[in-house]
C-alpha angles and dihedrals in degrees: 000000000000098000121056123184122230112276096032133091133198115246127186118227136185113217127215090267091054094252114138121224138175122227140166118263112209092194090119116081118255116251113249113221097216093185089064094042092052096042093046090050091050091047093053094044087053090048091052090048091050088058087068090053099052095090090055096045119120126221092255089055090055091047090048092049091052092049091050090048092052091046090052093051091048092049092054101038101036096028117032096021108038103020103038107019100041099019087217094155142012123244133191122243099265092054090045090055094047093048092046090052091046092050093050090054088058091067096226100129123270125311094257094053092042093051095044091049093046093051091048090049091057094043099047101025115180094358130110088262090060109102089210103037107161091201088071092060142273098282094047093052096045107030105036 
């Protein structure tokens, strides 16, 4: 394996049939990204508080919430995913600025981290080098 995620080390093993293999040893502790933990906690506390405010919300608040939701979705799908991760189309500067701003509202890291992690996810899918490996647990795959 060429790519090894942080917190893992490559160890050589000899199997019962004498064949040698290399695998990742997760004996080292995983690095906790405290920035993400704190910001995710604050985001969810704010979301819980907003549930108390739903009965008092005005129509314009609902409309603004929907517009922000659609901008976030566009920033992730058209911006971070299709434009920067997969480079599936070219965009002029004004659209790039809009998509970057919309992606930043979605609270999913910056474009560079998102693209890097997504490319690694495709290249090393369901291995220890996958930054969103579901085999390592729900929280690892969704909150890393």
